[in-house]
C-alpha positions as semicolon CSV with decimal commas, in nm:
position;residue;x (nm);y (nm);z (nm)
1;X;0,002;0,000;0,001
2;X;0,133;0,339;-0,093
3;X;0,219;0,543;0,226
4;X;0,042;0,873;0,275
5;X;0,251;1,177;0,166
6;X;0,415;1,369;0,448
7;X;0,435;1,743;0,485
8;X;0,814;1,795;0,508
9;X;0,776;2,168;0,537
10;X;0,619;2,127;0,882
11;X;0,883;1,889;1,024
12;X;1,169;2,137;1,082
13;X;0,939;2,374;1,268
14;X;0,803;2,091;1,484
15;X;1,158;1,971;1,561
16;X;1,273;2,321;1,656
17;X;0,969;2,378;1,874
18;X;1,024;2,047;2,054
19;X;1,396;2,125;2,107
20;X;1,316;2,471;2,242
21;X;1,059;2,328;2,482
22;X;1,311;2,071;2,603
23;X;1,576;2,333;2,652
24;X;1,336;2,563;2,838
25;X;1,230;2,274;3,068
26;X;1,596;2,180;3,138
27;X;1,677;2,541;3,212
28;X;1,383;2,574;3,445
29;X;1,494;2,260;3,623
30;X;1,849;2,388;3,665
31;X;1,725;2,725;3,795
32;X;1,497;2,556;4,045
33;X;1,780;2,338;4,170
34;X;2,004;2,643;4,207
35;X;1,740;2,843;4,381
36;X;1,670;2,551;4,621
37;X;2,038;2,468;4,677
38;X;2,159;2,453;5,033
39;X;2,381;2,744;5,126
40;X;2,711;2,674;5,301
41;X;2,758;2,776;5,662
42;X;3,131;2,869;5,617
43;X;3,172;3,218;5,466
44;X;2,838;3,193;5,286
45;X;2,864;3,532;5,110
46;X;3,058;3,575;4,786
47;X;3,141;3,927;4,670
48;X;3,151;3,935;4,293
49;X;3,264;4,192;4,041
50;X;3,020;4,143;3,753
51;X;3,134;4,205;3,398
52;X;2,891;4,488;3,325
53;X;3,034;4,802;3,158
54;X;2,802;5,045;3,334
55;X;2,971;5,291;3,564
56;X;2,686;5,310;3,816
57;X;2,708;4,930;3,867
58;X;3,083;4,938;3,917
59;X;3,101;4,771;4,261
60;X;3,099;4,422;4,409
61;X;2,764;4,250;4,450
62;X;2,686;3,989;4,720
63;X;2,576;3,635;4,628
64;X;2,513;3,326;4,834
65;X;2,752;3,031;4,805
66;X;2,583;2,689;4,764
67;X;2,733;2,395;4,949
68;X;2,815;2,228;4,618
69;X;3,036;2,526;4,523
70;X;3,186;2,603;4,866
71;X;3,524;2,445;4,788
72;X;3,561;2,574;4,431
73;X;3,433;2,927;4,501
74;X;3,767;3,076;4,609
75;X;3,871;3,442;4,572
76;X;3,999;3,508;4,219
77;X;3,794;3,245;4,032
78;X;3,560;3,311;3,745
79;X;3,187;3,268;3,821
80;X;2,848;3,295;3,654
81;X;2,579;3,494;3,837
82;X;2,226;3,606;3,767
83;X;2,224;3,982;3,712
84;X;1,934;4,192;3,576
85;X;1,758;3,876;3,451
86;X;2,061;3,745;3,264
87;X;2,355;3,510;3,331
88;X;2,672;3,722;3,330
89;X;3,037;3,658;3,398
90;X;3,216;3,787;3,703
91;X;3,512;3,743;3,938
92;X;3,474;3,631;4,295
93;X;3,693;3,870;4,494
94;X;3,608;3,783;4,852
95;X;3,427;3,539;5,077
96;X;3,250;3,694;5,377
97;X;3,049;3,590;5,680
98;X;2,776;3,850;5,647
99;X;2,619;4,074;5,386
100;X;2,483;4,427;5,426
101;X;2,207;4,343;5,179
102;X;1,885;4,312;5,387
103;X;1,707;4,068;5,159
104;X;1,770;3,716;5,041
105;X;2,084;3,674;4,835
106;X;2,072;3,507;4,495
107;X;2,305;3,205;4,481
108;X;2,599;3,175;4,250
109;X;2,494;3,013;3,921
110;X;2,817;2,822;3,887
111;X;3,190;2,837;3,925
112;X;3,322;2,861;3,567
113;X;3,663;2,735;3,671
114;X;3,832;2,667;4,003
115;X;4,145;2,846;3,871
116;X;4,210;3,168;4,069
117;X;4,312;3,402;3,789
118;X;4,260;3,733;3,973
119;X;4,514;3,765;4,254
120;X;4,436;3,991;4,552
121;X;4,720;4,227;4,454
122;X;4,594;4,262;4,094
123;X;4,236;4,299;4,211
124;X;4,340;4,590;4,432
125;X;4,549;4,733;4,148
126;X;4,249;4,733;3,914
127;X;4,056;4,937;4,164
128;X;4,344;5,187;4,189
129;X;4,372;5,218;3,812
130;X;3,994;5,259;3,766
131;X;3,992;5,544;4,024
132;X;4,306;5,702;3,882
133;X;4,161;5,722;3,534
134;X;3,793;5,774;3,617
135;X;3,694;5,447;3,453
136;X;3,506;5,132;3,539
137;X;3,673;4,834;3,702
138;X;3,515;4,603;3,450
139;X;3,709;4,776;3,169
140;X;4,034;4,744;3,365
141;X;3,973;4,379;3,438
142;X;3,952;4,310;3,062
143;X;4,301;4,450;3,029
144;X;4,433;4,263;3,332
145;X;4,309;3,909;3,279
146;X;4,325;3,735;2,940
147;X;4,032;3,539;2,802
148;X;3,998;3,189;2,934
149;X;4,122;2,896;2,723
150;X;3,958;2,591;2,878
151;X;4,182;2,328;2,708
152;X;4,499;2,507;2,816
153;X;4,369;2,546;3,171
154;X;4,348;2,168;3,206
155;X;4,711;2,122;3,112
156;X;4,964;2,068;3,395
157;X;5,189;2,350;3,493
158;X;5,544;2,353;3,354
159;X;5,812;2,210;3,569
160;X;5,957;2,443;3,833
161;X;6,284;2,605;3,723
162;X;6,621;2,510;3,853
163;X;6,823;2,724;4,094
164;X;6,876;3,087;4,005
165;X;7,225;3,135;3,855
166;X;7,454;3,372;4,044
167;X;7,485;3,676;3,818
168;X;7,592;3,929;4,077
169;X;7,935;3,994;3,931
170;X;7,803;4,001;3,575
171;X;7,528;4,243;3,678
172;X;7,767;4,482;3,843
173;X;7,992;4,473;3,538
174;X;7,704;4,538;3,298
175;X;7,582;4,838;3,499
176;X;7,928;4,968;3,580
177;X;7,906;5,265;3,335
178;X;7,619;5,425;3,533
179;X;7,666;5,628;3,850
180;X;7,485;5,487;4,156
181;X;7,389;5,169;3,967
182;X;7,588;4,941;4,199
183;X;7,402;5,081;4,501
184;X;7,068;5,031;4,324
185;X;7,142;4,670;4,247
186;X;7,275;4,596;4,597
187;X;6,962;4,743;4,754
188;X;6,744;4,545;4,516
189;X;6,927;4,218;4,589
190;X;6,880;4,254;4,967
191;X;6,502;4,300;4,939
192;X;6,491;4,675;4,923
193;X;6,271;4,896;4,706
194;X;6,495;5,153;4,535
195;X;6,347;5,375;4,267
196;X;6,547;5,509;3,979
197;X;6,518;5,692;3,647
198;X;6,775;5,531;3,420
199;X;6,934;5,726;3,129
200;X;7,102;5,475;2,902
201;X;7,421;5,587;2,714
202;X;7,438;5,551;2,338
203;X;7,509;5,201;2,222
204;X;7,398;5,046;2,552
205;X;7,281;4,686;2,543
206;X;6,966;4,779;2,736
207;X;6,796;4,437;2,699
208;X;7,090;4,278;2,879
209;X;7,086;4,547;3,142
210;X;6,715;4,485;3,209
211;X;6,781;4,110;3,226
212;X;7,056;4,163;3,480
213;X;6,829;4,379;3,696
214;X;6,557;4,107;3,682
215;X;6,815;3,842;3,774
216;X;6,922;4,054;4,075
217;X;6,561;4,070;4,196
218;X;6,516;3,695;4,141
219;X;6,842;3,626;4,333
220;X;6,692;3,817;4,623
221;X;6,391;3,586;4,626
222;X;6,145;3,819;4,445
223;X;5,985;3,840;4,100
224;X;6,036;4,098;3,825
225;X;5,810;4,259;3,566
226;X;5,959;4,427;3,260
227;X;5,741;4,627;3,018
228;X;5,865;4,736;2,672
229;X;5,691;4,913;2,383
230;X;5,648;4,644;2,114
231;X;5,697;4,281;2,018
232;X;6,047;4,337;1,869
233;X;6,160;4,473;2,202
234;X;5,999;4,177;2,381
235;X;6,200;3,940;2,163
236;X;6,526;4,115;2,242
237;X;6,462;4,115;2,620
238;X;6,338;3,756;2,603
239;X;6,665;3,647;2,446
240;X;6,862;3,841;2,705
241;X;6,668;3,683;2,991
242;X;6,734;3,338;2,847
243;X;7,101;3,413;2,826
244;X;7,122;3,545;3,184
245;X;6,875;3,324;3,372
246;X;6,867;3,012;3,157
247;X;6,552;2,829;3,055
248;X;6,239;2,806;3,268
249;X;6,261;3,124;3,478
250;X;6,060;3,370;3,267
251;X;5,777;3,412;3,018
252;X;5,699;3,669;2,746
253;X;5,347;3,811;2,733
254;X;5,234;3,978;2,413
255;X;4,892;4,035;2,256
256;X;4,977;3,845;1,936
257;X;5,105;3,528;2,103
258;X;4,770;3,355;2,040
259;X;4,500;3,282;2,298
260;X;4,636;2,940;2,396
261;X;5,000;3,037;2,445
262;X;4,917;3,366;2,613
263;X;4,684;3,198;2,860
264;X;4,936;2,918;2,923
265;X;5,210;3,172;3,004
266;X;4,965;3,372;3,215
267;X;4,879;3,067;3,421
268;X;5,248;2,985;3,471
269;X;5,283;3,332;3,626
270;X;4,956;3,311;3,821
271;X;5,049;2,970;3,969
272;X;5,393;3,101;4,074
273;X;5,591;2,871;3,845
274;X;5,741;3,165;3,655
275;X;5,847;3,475;3,841
276;X;5,997;3,697;3,572
277;X;5,774;3,851;3,302
278;X;5,854;4,060;2,999
279;X;5,575;4,198;2,781
280;X;5,398;4,494;2,626
281;X;5,163;4,730;2,808
282;X;4,901;4,468;2,917
283;X;5,177;4,278;3,097
284;X;5,180;4,556;3,356
285;X;4,894;4,368;3,524
286;X;5,072;4,028;3,526
287;X;5,018;3,854;3,861
288;X;5,384;3,810;3,954
289;X;5,418;3,651;4,297
290;X;5,615;3,849;4,555
291;X;5,693;4,127;4,309
292;X;6,029;4,285;4,372
293;X;6,097;4,496;4,058
294;X;5,885;4,679;3,801
295;X;6,067;4,832;3,504
296;X;5,958;5,012;3,192
297;X;6,173;5,087;2,892
298;X;6,119;5,398;2,671
299;X;5,822;5,523;2,876
300;X;5,766;5,811;2,630
301;X;5,659;5,570;2,350
302;X;5,289;5,614;2,275
303;X;5,255;5,237;2,254
304;X;5,257;5,235;2,635
305;X;4,928;5,433;2,631
306;X;4,627;5,202;2,623
307;X;4,385;5,308;2,339
308;X;4,086;5,151;2,515
309;X;3,889;5,287;2,815
310;X;3,991;5,393;3,069
311;X;4,315;5,468;2,870
312;X;4,578;5,390;3,140
313;X;4,950;5,437;3,077
314;X;5,176;5,144;3,154
315;X;5,418;5,366;3,344
316;X;5,153;5,484;3,582
317;X;5,020;5,130;3,632
318;X;5,368;5,009;3,721
319;X;5,429;5,300;3,962
320;X;5,098;5,220;4,134
321;X;5,210;4,860;4,169
322;X;5,543;4,965;4,309
323;X;5,372;5,175;4,575
324;X;5,112;4,912;4,663
325;X;5,337;4,606;4,661
326;X;5,657;4,762;4,791
327;X;5,857;4,681;4,477
328;X;6,158;4,860;4,328
329;X;6,088;5,075;4,024
330;X;6,307;5,143;3,721
331;X;6,205;5,393;3,448
332;X;6,455;5,376;3,162
333;X;6,527;5,499;2,817
334;X;6,778;5,675;2,600
335;X;6,572;5,992;2,639
336;X;6,408;6,124;2,952
337;X;6,037;6,216;2,962
338;X;5,896;6,507;3,154
339;X;5,710;6,258;3,376
340;X;6,036;6,082;3,461
341;X;6,194;6,419;3,539
342;X;5,904;6,490;3,776
343;X;5,986;6,168;3,964
344;X;6,340;6,296;4,016
345;X;6,240;6,651;4,100
346;X;6,005;6,537;4,370
347;X;6,259;6,297;4,520
348;X;6,047;5,987;4,445
349;X;6,332;5,841;4,239
350;X;6,706;5,885;4,194
351;X;6,897;5,919;3,869
352;X;7,117;5,651;3,707
353;X;7,326;5,829;3,448
354;X;7,645;5,775;3,251
355;X;7,935;6,012;3,304
356;X;8,014;6,278;3,046
357;X;8,339;6,096;2,961
358;X;8,149;5,784;2,866
359;X;7,906;5,978;2,650
360;X;8,188;6,164;2,470
361;X;8,366;5,839;2,395
362;X;8,051;5,674;2,269
363;X;7,970;5,902;1,973
364;X;8,001;6,237;1,800
365;X;7,690;6,428;1,693
366;X;7,710;6,709;1,443
367;X;7,455;6,922;1,261
368;X;7,473;6,977;0,884
369;X;7,573;7,335;0,798
370;X;7,638;7,430;1,163
371;X;7,981;7,572;1,094
372;X;8,107;7,836;0,851
373;X;8,342;7,574;0,707
374;X;8,050;7,352;0,620
375;X;7,872;7,642;0,443
376;X;8,190;7,743;0,258
377;X;8,236;7,385;0,138
378;X;7,869;7,339;0,044
379;X;7,662;7,656;-0,015
380;X;7,342;7,450;0,024
381;X;7,441;7,281;0,347
382;X;7,167;7,454;0,545
383;X;6,893;7,428;0,287
384;X;6,940;7,098;0,102
385;X;6,758;6,785;0,225
386;X;7,069;6,576;0,180
387;X;7,368;6,813;0,171
388;X;7,721;6,706;0,082
389;X;7,794;6,618;0,443
390;X;7,537;6,340;0,436
391;X;7,690;6,176;0,131
392;X;8,040;6,213;0,268
393;X;7,952;6,057;0,602
394;X;7,762;5,770;0,442
395;X;8,050;5,698;0,204
396;X;8,309;5,697;0,478
397;X;8,102;5,489;0,721
398;X;8,019;5,225;0,460
399;X;8,383;5,119;0,464
400;X;8,335;4,983;0,819
401;X;7,973;4,876;0,847
402;X;7,606;4,956;0,793
403;X;7,460;5,307;0,805
404;X;7,117;5,400;0,942
405;X;6,923;5,683;0,775
406;X;6,610;5,787;0,965
407;X;6,338;5,979;0,782
408;X;6,005;6,076;0,940
409;X;5,768;5,974;0,660
410;X;5,699;5,640;0,492
411;X;5,602;5,592;0,130
412;X;5,746;5,749;-0,182
413;X;5,627;6,112;-0,199
414;X;5,343;6,145;0,061
415;X;5,261;6,507;-0,026
416;X;5,285;6,737;-0,329
417;X;5,265;7,109;-0,384
418;X;5,258;7,349;-0,679
419;X;5,607;7,403;-0,815
420;X;5,548;7,778;-0,864
421;X;5,334;7,905;-0,578
422;X;5,384;7,618;-0,327
423;X;5,008;7,567;-0,273
424;X;4,936;7,210;-0,155
425;X;4,812;6,990;-0,441
426;X;4,457;6,874;-0,390
427;X;4,224;6,625;-0,558
428;X;3,955;6,779;-0,780
429;X;3,711;6,506;-0,677
430;X;3,727;6,511;-0,294
431;X;3,988;6,780;-0,212
432;X;4,215;6,514;-0,059
433;X;4,599;6,551;-0,070
434;X;4,780;6,426;-0,378
435;X;5,078;6,192;-0,345
436;X;5,315;5,978;-0,555
437;X;5,334;5,606;-0,483
438;X;5,624;5,537;-0,716
439;X;5,866;5,685;-0,972
440;X;5,650;5,586;-1,274
441;X;5,302;5,639;-1,126
442;X;5,096;5,958;-1,181
443;X;4,993;6,164;-0,877
444;X;4,686;6,021;-0,704
445;X;4,461;6,120;-0,416
446;X;4,547;5,960;-0,079
447;X;4,178;5,967;0,019
448;X;3,983;5,844;-0,282
449;X;4,262;5,710;-0,505
450;X;4,163;5,923;-0,809
451;X;4,460;5,980;-1,041
452;X;4,535;6,335;-1,145
453;X;4,747;6,311;-1,460
454;X;4,638;6,656;-1,586
455;X;4,650;6,832;-1,254
456;X;4,673;7,212;-1,255
457;X;4,712;7,441;-0,959
458;X;4,385;7,602;-0,853
459;X;4,570;7,919;-0,747
460;X;4,808;7,994;-1,037
461;X;4,723;7,735;-1,304
462;X;5,075;7,590;-1,312
463;X;5,108;7,221;-1,396
464;X;5,445;7,151;-1,227
465;X;5,464;6,972;-0,896
466;X;5,727;6,966;-0,621
467;X;5,779;6,734;-0,325
468;X;5,791;6,926;0,006
469;X;5,803;6,592;0,192
470;X;5,982;6,276;0,075
471;X;5,919;5,929;0,214
472;X;6,153;5,643;0,293
473;X;6,111;5,474;-0,046
474;X;6,212;5,782;-0,240
475;X;6,500;5,840;0,005
476;X;6,621;5,485;-0,049
477;X;6,603;5,538;-0,427
478;X;6,811;5,855;-0,410
479;X;7,075;5,691;-0,190
480;X;7,084;5,389;-0,417
481;X;7,169;5,616;-0,713
482;X;7,435;5,794;-0,508
483;X;7,600;5,468;-0,394
484;X;7,573;5,218;-0,676
485;X;7,650;4,857;-0,577
486;X;7,568;4,918;-0,206
487;X;7,276;4,733;-0,049
488;X;6,986;4,969;0,033
489;X;6,723;4,833;0,272
490;X;6,399;4,996;0,391
491;X;6,215;4,933;0,720
492;X;5,879;5,100;0,776
493;X;5,507;5,039;0,799
494;X;5,424;4,671;0,763
495;X;5,774;4,593;0,630
496;X;5,974;4,642;0,950
497;X;6,307;4,458;0,978
498;X;6,401;4,324;1,318
499;X;6,775;4,314;1,256
500;X;7,043;4,344;0,985
501;X;7,390;4,197;0,964
502;X;7,713;4,385;1,011
503;X;7,800;4,407;0,640
504;X;7,806;4,750;0,471
505;X;7,456;4,863;0,377
506;X;7,232;5,172;0,385
507;X;6,926;5,110;0,600
508;X;6,646;5,367;0,553
509;X;6,388;5,352;0,833
510;X;6,103;5,552;0,979
511;X;6,100;5,626;1,357
512;X;6,029;5,310;1,552
513;X;6,113;5,086;1,258
514;X;6,493;5,093;1,291
515;X;6,637;4,739;1,288
516;X;6,917;4,638;1,521
517;X;7,254;4,602;1,343
518;X;7,496;4,332;1,449
519;X;7,778;4,518;1,625
520;X;7,594;4,849;1,590
521;X;7,573;5,107;1,310
522;X;7,889;5,277;1,191
523;X;7,692;5,602;1,148
524;X;7,341;5,739;1,187
525;X;7,186;6,015;0,969
526;X;6,871;6,196;1,083
527;X;6,691;6,361;0,792
528;X;6,408;6,613;0,784
529;X;6,436;6,724;1,148
530;X;6,204;7,017;1,067
531;X;5,923;6,770;0,991
532;X;5,953;6,591;1,323
533;X;5,944;6,933;1,500
534;X;5,647;7,059;1,302
535;X;5,363;6,875;1,472
536;X;5,105;7,073;1,668
537;X;5,123;6,880;1,994
538;X;5,224;6,928;2,357
539;X;5,500;6,666;2,321
540;X;5,634;6,760;1,976
541;X;5,987;6,855;2,087
542;X;6,008;6,582;2,348
543;X;5,884;6,315;2,104
544;X;6,126;6,429;1,832
545;X;6,422;6,405;2,067
546;X;6,308;6,068;2,190
547;X;6,285;5,923;1,840
548;X;6,623;6,062;1,741
549;X;6,780;5,928;2,059
550;X;6,643;5,580;1,999
551;X;6,805;5,581;1,654
552;X;7,135;5,716;1,792
553;X;7,125;5,454;2,061
554;X;7,185;5,189;1,791
555;X;7,526;5,331;1,693
556;X;7,840;5,139;1,778
557;X;8,099;5,287;2,018
558;X;8,283;5,569;1,852
559;X;8,013;5,605;1,583
560;X;7,917;5,928;1,411
561;X;7,573;6,095;1,399
562;X;7,468;6,370;1,157
563;X;7,148;6,571;1,198
564;X;6,996;6,767;0,909
565;X;6,804;7,049;1,080
566;X;6,822;7,377;1,260
567;X;7,138;7,376;1,474
568;X;6,986;7,629;1,714
569;X;6,675;7,433;1,807
570;X;6,677;7,324;2,173
571;X;6,588;6,963;2,090
572;X;6,875;6,933;1,839
573;X;7,113;7,102;2,082
574;X;7,011;6,853;2,353
575;X;7,089;6,567;2,114
576;X;7,427;6,713;2,019
577;X;7,523;6,741;2,387
578;X;7,333;6,424;2,478
579;X;7,179;6,629;2,754
580;X;6,836;6,472;2,804
581;X;6,832;6,567;3,168
582;X;6,873;6,937;3,089
583;X;6,612;6,921;2,811
584;X;6,357;6,747;3,035
585;X;6,418;7,006;3,311
586;X;6,364;7,286;3,056
587;X;6,038;7,127;2,935
588;X;5,924;7,079;3,294
589;X;5,988;7,445;3,372
590;X;5,787;7,560;3,069
591;X;5,500;7,326;3,157
592;X;5,492;7,448;3,516
593;X;5,465;7,804;3,389
594;X;5,180;7,706;3,158
595;X;5,005;7,490;3,423
596;X;5,035;7,178;3,209
597;X;5,106;6,814;3,310
598;X;5,283;6,680;3,501
599;X;5,279;6,998;3,712
600;X;4,899;6,989;3,682
601;X;4,643;6,709;3,643
602;X;4,438;6,739;3,332
603;X;4,136;6,565;3,180
604;X;3,953;6,599;2,849
605;X;3,581;6,553;2,794
606;X;3,490;6,502;2,428
607;X;3,185;6,402;2,225
608;X;2,875;6,563;2,080
609;X;2,850;6,934;2,177
610;X;2,527;6,882;2,367
611;X;2,655;6,582;2,557
612;X;2,980;6,764;2,650
613;X;2,783;7,066;2,770
614;X;2,561;6,840;2,987
615;X;2,867;6,665;3,130
616;X;3,033;6,992;3,232
617;X;2,704;7,106;3,392
618;X;2,683;6,783;3,599
619;X;3,052;6,775;3,696
620;X;3,113;6,880;4,054
621;X;3,460;7,026;4,020
622;X;3,702;7,076;4,308
623;X;3,812;7,420;4,405
624;X;4,084;7,586;4,188
625;X;3,971;7,380;3,884
626;X;3,976;7,550;3,545
627;X;3,753;7,461;3,250
628;X;3,902;7,542;2,912
629;X;3,680;7,530;2,606
630;X;3,475;7,395;2,448
631;X;3,660;7,376;2,117
632;X;3,559;7,202;1,797
633;X;3,752;6,881;1,711
634;X;3,714;6,584;1,486
635;X;3,511;6,416;1,764
636;X;3,269;6,705;1,779
637;X;3,350;6,913;2,090
638;X;3,614;6,901;2,358
639;X;3,656;7,054;2,707
640;X;3,979;7,046;2,906
641;X;3,956;7,046;3,285
642;X;4,268;7,134;3,477
643;X;4,359;7,132;3,850
644;X;4,683;7,164;4,053
645;X;4,853;6,825;4,088
646;X;4,768;6,814;4,459
647;X;4,397;6,809;4,366
648;X;4,437;6,538;4,105
649;X;4,267;6,270;4,317
650;X;3,971;6,499;4,365
651;X;3,940;6,557;3,995
652;X;3,952;6,181;3,920
653;X;3,684;6,112;4,181
654;X;3,465;6,387;4,045
655;X;3,497;6,248;3,696
656;X;3,423;5,897;3,818
657;X;3,109;6,024;3,988
658;X;3,014;6,201;3,665
659;X;3,050;5,872;3,479
660;X;2,820;5,698;3,728
661;X;2,553;5,972;3,713
662;X;2,550;5,977;3,332
663;X;2,540;5,596;3,317
664;X;2,244;5,574;3,557
665;X;2,053;5,838;3,361
666;X;2,141;5,677;3,026
667;X;2,268;6,003;2,883
668;X;2,457;6,031;2,555
669;X;2,814;5,900;2,597
670;X;3,116;6,120;2,623
671;X;3,484;6,024;2,620
672;X;3,674;6,108;2,936
673;X;4,054;6,083;2,942
674;X;4,260;6,166;3,246
675;X;4,612;6,287;3,165
676;X;4,590;6,199;2,792
677;X;4,921;6,110;2,630
678;X;4,888;6,381;2,369
679;X;4,697;6,709;2,347
């Protein structure tokens, strides 16, 4: 008999409905069991930081601990709780005997993992950072604790390392060129908490020096935390730590390690198996047991400033840790930031500096066209982009090794102007800037990509173009023509070289992309200094000197440096004399006179004009506060709030309260940054 035809179009819907009903029934059963679960008699209250990014809910909430979870629900573990009708993640930060909540406490839904990933020290640090930057603790916790990787969590911990090698003599020898360094290391080794601002001399092997400092802390029975700007720096310090400590004593934490490896290394630190950490800015929260040393290299690099709310700076996070955990602090770099100078001026830290004799023997810095002899020899020495001195220095240095040429811009010709009237060349379609991407390509818009083969100046009608700014590719092309047969390498953008060998070569790099040369560079040339000094920013001069100094720091002992720029500019003069201390003191004096950080504490409030105006109206400012603005920006509107440094805590608390009020009222969002890196 032929079977009756089915209605297949109804079957999927029936199956889905049955599945949903089964899931709902199972969920109701689980919820009933949780609600009816017996509550433990021992510390029955769990205080939980819920992962909710709302400022007015930024506090621990109390939950009851079921008997079945009493053993696993330890401080620091991840939990699931019922919050506002939903299951949300959270961290259990404390078990308590009583709760101030008058009603019945909801029980914990479950313990996600018995692994305590939030140590008490880091939990307290996240509260300090959230208050310091007027942010929410939930945002800071996302920076402090990496995402869970369940498979990795089940793996056994790595084997404990062997005994710490005795590197006391090697450490003293490595740091011997710095005044007071021996006293710093001796104090660190005996369990003290010295604080220092370290000015590295040109050519210093700073990764090895950091490794020796970490070894000294480890020899004293305490851990060390080293924070550097980027992955290339992490690799260098990682290699130095391996050479000094041997295998099994340290881990490297970077954002691009991958979720499994990053979590594996994090657990090794959290479980106390590894006690030395090197990493980028997020590593500042690493849960190092018995922390004895925090160190940051090149603290002026903007990579240390977190681009996500609440925008903390790694230097400030480490200094907060040093204060809270009684650790030694080391702020180092070839250059000295104004913030580091403030630590010295207030007596919070002491300087570690090379003597003038060591600096003089390390290198010679000259400025193109600075002397009458240079001008007499080359009439264009003060105006040409690459005067005769550059070519002479490169030619002579190539006989002994590689030469580094630093130029501020990447690309071929990133901007064009009218050859006759110097008016910037603009696209006729969208008014974007025109640029050249290669020697045989026509000018094209950097915004919309439209080619402008028949471009004519809108002001004078001239068709000729000039290049006011030249990128690294064009620079490499010019040097290649000047020195035929010589290797010319470029390092910029997404083509950054980590290192080059010691054979003769010309290496053209943008700031931050300079590769390390085996044995150091024979010479360093700094082009287009005027461009680095032409930005409209509070840190322009300081940042230019920092970038030049990092390039000069790669020169070999006795190497030569040539700067193409204004010989009278204070930043160039500081480089010539290698006087970063004097330059930082001068910048500090000017900022104090202008009431700018670090002499003052400053915050910006930006967003839609109406939202910014509402925020300023609701903000309960401390006395002596100044409100500057509003001004129009790319983000809409911005207001700057400034107070004397002594009232900085009051300003941060007022801004935190503003965040909570606006969050509870569901007002339009504004962006609040305390002590922004740039302004």
